[in-house]
N, C-alpha and C positions, 0 to 999 in steps of 0.2 A: 461351745468357747468360739466367741465373737474371733473374727479374723483381724489382720492387725492391721495397723496404719503405718505407712512408711513414712518415715520422718519429713522426705520431700514433700509429700503430701499435707502434712502439718506447718509446712514451713510457707507452703501455697497460700494456705487458711490464713497464716497469721497475717502475711503480705495484702490479700486479700485477689489473689491470684487465682486461686484456687479455689472451691469450692467442697467441703468434707463432704463424701457421700455415706450414704445410711447404711450401714452393716445390716445385715438381717442374721438373723438365726437362722439356722439346718431345720431343716423338719421334722428331725428325731432328736432335737434340742431342746431344753426348756428353759435357757438363757433367753433372757428378751433382745430385740434387737436395741442397739445403742449407736451413740452419735459422738460424735467431738465435739467439745464447743468449749470455746477459749474466756477466760475469765480474767480482767484486769486489777492487781494490786499494788498497792504501795508497799515497798520496801523501807521497814524501820529498821537502823542497823543497832547494835548496841553500843556500836564503838567507831570512832573513825576507823580504826584499822581494817575492819571490814569492807568500809566505803572504799577505802583505799585499794585495796586486794581486789574487789571486783575491778575496778579503774584497772589495773595493773593486770587483770586475765580480760580485760576486751583490747589492750592495748596488743597483749600477745596474738590475740586474735586476728588482729588488725594487720601486726606484723606477719604473722603465719600468712593471709590471706595475700599480700604482697611481693613476700619472696618465694612461692609456690608460683605461682602466676608470673612472675619476674624467670624463674625455673622453665616452667613449660614455654616460653616466650621462646627462650633460649634454644631449647631440646628443641623444637620445632624448626627453628631458623637452621640448626646446625642440619636437620634430616633432609627439609628444603635444598639444599647448599649442594650436601654430597649424596643422598639418598641411600643410606646406609641403613639396611634393617627395616622392620615396618617404621610405620607411623609411630610415634611415640604416645604414649594413652595418657590419658587426663580421666580415669573413671577414681571413683575415690577408691576403690580398694589401692590402685597403683601409687593417686597422693599418700595414700595413708601408710605403704609402704617408707616410701621420702620424708613424712614426717617422723615418723620412727628412727630412722639415721639423721635427721637434722639434731633430731632431740639428745641423739649419742656424740654429737659432734661438739669438741672441748669449746670452740667458740660461743656453743648456744646449749649450754647448760645450765642454764638459767630458765629455759624451760622446763626442768623437771623441778621444779620447786612449784609449776603451778599444775592444776587437774587436767590429767593428758585427751578424759573426752571430750570436757568441754572445749578445749583449743584445737582439737584434730577434728571438731566436727564442722569447724568453719570452713575444710576444706570438702565436705557436703556439698556446700553451698555456690564453691569451687566449681566443682565437678558438676552440679546441675546447670551452674551458668554456660558452661560450655556446651552441655547435651542441648538446652535452647538456642543456644546461638547455629550449634549445627541442623537441629532440626526444623526451625524457623528463619524465612529469610529476613521477618521484623526485627526479633530480637538482637542486637549485635555481640560482640563477642566481651567477654568481663576485662571491667578497669581496674585500676588503680585505685587502691582506697586513702581520701586525702582523711589527713588527724584533724582538718577544724569542716571540714565539710560532711563525714561521715558518724552517723550516729554509732556513740559506743552500745558496744552490748555483746554476750555470747550464749551459747543453749547449752542446756541440761538435754541432751540426748535424750536418756533412760533411766531406768532406776532414781525415782523422782523420790526423794522424802518428805514427804508433809505429814506434820503431826499437827492436828488442827489449822491454829494460825501460824504457823511457822514451818520454812522449808530452810531443808537442810542444803549448804551450798560448799562443794566440797573445796578444801583448803581455806575457808571463808569461818565455816560453822553455819549455829543453828540464827536464820534471823524472822525476825515478825513479821507478817503479812498484814493493812488495811485493808479494808474494804467488806465487799458483801460474801462473809463464807455460807452463810445459812443458803444460799441457790445451789448449789451443787457439794452439800456436806455428804460425805460419805462414799463420794464420785471418786474411781483412781485416779490420779496423774500421770499421764503420761508421757507430757514434754513439758518443759519452763523455757519459756526465753526471756533473759532478763536484759531492760535498755534501758541508759542513762539520760535523762533531758537536763534541761537546765544547764548554767554555766558552771566554769569550775569552784567560782566562788559559793553558788547554791543549787551544788546538785541534786536531784530526783531518781532517785530506781524505782522502777516501775517491773514487776513479774507478769508475765504472760502467762498463766499455767493453762493447759490444756488438759480439759478431764473427759473421761469416758462415761458419757451421761447415758443412762435406761431412754428410749423414748417416750416411755409413757412418762417421766419427770417433765416433757417440753411441753411449752402451751402447744394444743393440736390447732392446725388449720381449722377455718370451715371446712364443714362436714359435705356442702353442697353449694353452688351458684358458681358465676364465672363472672368474670370484672375486665375491663378492659381500659388502658391506661396508655394517654395519650402524654409524653412528655414531653413540653417546650420550658423555654430559656425563664429561667427563674419559677417555677412552678409545674405541678401534672395535674391532669384533671382525669376522673373516671370515668366509666358510661354511666356511672347514677348522679353525678354533677359536681361529685364534690373538686371541691380546689384543695391540693398540699401545695402548698408556698414552703422556698426557702426560706431559713432564717434572716432576717433583716441585719445585714452587717454592715452596714452604711456606718457608721462610726467606728466600727471597729477596723475597716478596710484604711478610713482616714489616717485613723490611728497607726497603720501600719505603713503608709504611704509615708506620712514623715518621719517615722523611724529608720523606713530605707534612704532617704534623702542622706538623713544625719550620717546613717551608718557608711553611704557612700560616700560622703564629704572626708570622714575619721580615712575609710582606708584610701583615698587619694591624699591625704596632708599625710599619710605615710610610709607611701611609696615615694611621695615625693622627698621628703627628709630623709629617708633614708632607715627608718627607724620603726620598731615593732608599733604596733597599733598601742596607743595610749588605754589607759585605764579608763576615760572616758571612752572611747570607741569601742572597749571590749562590756561595756556594761550597756552603751546602744545595744551593740549585736543581741546582749541576752536579751533584753530588752524587745528586740525584735523576733528574737525566735519564740516568746514566751507570748505574746499576743498572735502568730503564727500557729502554735499550736491552740489555742483560745479558738480561734480560727476552725481549724480544722475540726476539733470537738465538736462544735456549735454544729455544723453539718454533719457529720457523722451522728451525732442524738436524731436531728432530722428526719434522716433518712430511718432511724431503727426506729422511729415511733410511725412514721409514714407506711413503712414497710408492713410493721405491726397490725397497723387499723386494715391493712389492703386482705392480709391473712385472715384477720377475722371474720373482713366481711363474706369471700368470695372463696370458695378450693379452688379454682383457676383463674387464675391473673395472666393475662395477653399484652402484651407488649411489644411496642416497632423493635424490629431488630436494626439497631442502629451501629452503625462504624463511629465511634465519636473519635479515634484516634485520625480516620481521615478527613474529618469532617471538623476538627481543628488544627487540621496544618496549617502552617504560616503562608501568607500571601506574598512574599515577598520579590518570589520569583530570582530571576538572576541577572547579571549583569548585559546581556544581550536582551532578554526579555522580562523585564521588569513586569513588576505587579502592581495590580488598582486596588486605590483603596484598600492600601495597608493598613493604617491605623483605624479606620472604620472593623476591619474584619480580626485585627489581633485584639480591640475589643467585643467583639462575640465569641472569641474563642474563650477568653475569659469569663465571660458569661456563661457559654455552654458548661467549661469547667466548673464552675460552682456553682451549678444546678445540679451535681451528684446523680447522674443519668447512668454511669455503670455501679455506683456504690448502689443505691436501690435494684437495681437487678442483681446483683448478685448478693443481695440481704432475700430480696425475694425468693431466690433461688434454693433457700432452705428453708425460708418462715412458711412459705404457701403450699397448698399441697401440690401444685403442678404449676409450671411456671412455661408459657407460650409462646414463642416470638416468631411474627409474621412480617412481611414486605408491607415499610413504608411508602412504597409509592403513591403516591394519588388517594392519599387516607384524610387528608384537609382541604380535597375538593371534589370527594366525592358527596351526596347525600346520602345522607343515612336511611331515607324516607324511599325514596324512588331509585336510589344509586344512580343519577346522574354527575357525568364527571363532566366539568368544567371550571375552567380557569379565574372564570367570571364569577361563579358560583362564592367565593372567599372575597366578599366586600370588604373588610379590613382587618386587622390582625385578629378583633375580637367576633367580628359579626360575620357568621354564615349564612347568606340566605340565596336558596335555589332559585336558577331563573327557571326551572322545567317546569315544577310544582308548586312554588313559592315556599315551601320549609323554612323558616325561620330560627335559629338557635344559635349559639354559641359556638364558635368555630370550635374550639378543644373538644366541648361536647363533643361537637359532631364527630367530631376525629376519634373520639375516645368507641362514639356506638360500632363504627367502621372497624377499627381494630378488635373490638370482641366478637363484631360478624363474621371476621377472617378466622379469627381463631377457633371459633365455635366448629367451624368445620374440618380443623384436624384435632379437635378431641374427640375420643371415642372410648365409652358413651360419655355423651354432654350431661353437663352438671347443675343446668339452670342457665339461669341470668341473674348476674347481679344477687343483692342482697334480698330484693324482693322475690327469689324463687324461694326461699325457705322463710317467708313470710306467709307463706300462702295464697300470694296470691293468682296461682294459677288454678284453675278446677284440680280438685283430686283425681291423680288418676292420667291425666294429662303432662305427657312431659315437655317440658319448654324447648327443648329441639329434639329432635329426631332426624334416623339416617335417612339419605333421599334413597326412594325405591326400594324401600321396605314392605312388605306384605302388609295390609290393611291402613296403609298411609291414604290418608286424602288425597285428593286431585291439586294440585300446584293452585295457587292465587293467581287469578288477572287481574289485571288492570282495567277496572270498568270506570262507569261515570261517577259512582263516588268517590275518586280517587286511585292511586297507583295499589300497585301488589305489596302486601308487606314484606320486610325484609326475614328470613326465617330466621327464626333462634333469637331475635331482636326486639324487644318489651318497645311497643309504640311508646306505647305512657311513659318511660323515660325522659 
């Protein structure tokens, strides 16, 4: 029997913060290894009442989050002022007990008409948010959820009832699911996250179903080979010379900017008049949200295609260990020390974020056989042939020309080869270089990379009159 997956891990996989680990079966068990995979379906309601009930459950989840967050903050302020007793607990168990008492409160008797487990599970997310805030200096304390800035949704944590193309939602009934039902047909559903998109006039509900899928039903990564990937602004280049460009969304971005200006004017007009947002303003805001969702899905689709091609090309994928959060920090500075080139830096930050560096890395983590991260220092200034490091090697943004040996190549391709060479030193045993390792480009019986110092290895090659010594593990013909 496979081991259980925590609901926190499932939520992390949905939000993209965590990678679902592969669960292996024990040696004395015949059950194959299984992994968790999420599938997105469109929810089709049989009546408007079902959609209204789902919206009511999502609103109750937001209310319980805000209510319990205020309660936790009040308890902590009292404890900090008087220091009586232990520090107030914010665990899911403690918050669950407070939620049970809240449901029995006469002022909150309406909570009894809603599914208990779905609403209470919101407190699991609240407890996880506190845990991340206490364990990490980067994560801040949880915030209150706004009605206008929060995506409505709720979670069915367990006991998921999935009958073919139908899903049972407690207190709502059976709803139909539209989508690719045959991919994970027959795989048990562990958890469901329902999210609402669109505006109030045209709501759309989607169900993210987490299936427990046997590993043999998933497309396997390449059996051999290694691939280095250099991620740049607007594209990524691998060590075989292939370029993976982000989708061209210039027209879509222009439409988003135009709608953004109109939405800002509508909000300013509403604040100036002291009136709620007009019907036209709400319609413009809905159109803006729709365009942003379309832009997001285009980038996600491109990242899925690129990561799948890389995983099919080589077993091991080597990438740079980039700190995207630090690289995209604002350059405004402070009043005493204002930043320089703030507008240029803001534009660069937008280009970096839309290049999907983190998304591509997260998808490679579970699609490729192995993902290796290396130090990115000087990979763009190092010659892949003679390993000469010089800032002058990078003639232009696209051209690399070594000042020592005269090697000329595309700058991103050269950097990808350096990334691959660094990653191969961390892989034991090495599995070859690129797709050519699987096409028989190397002599039979000769490994593409070898551990240094092993008995029987030939002496290392030295630079001679015919050129510099080759780099171990890198195919010079690439």
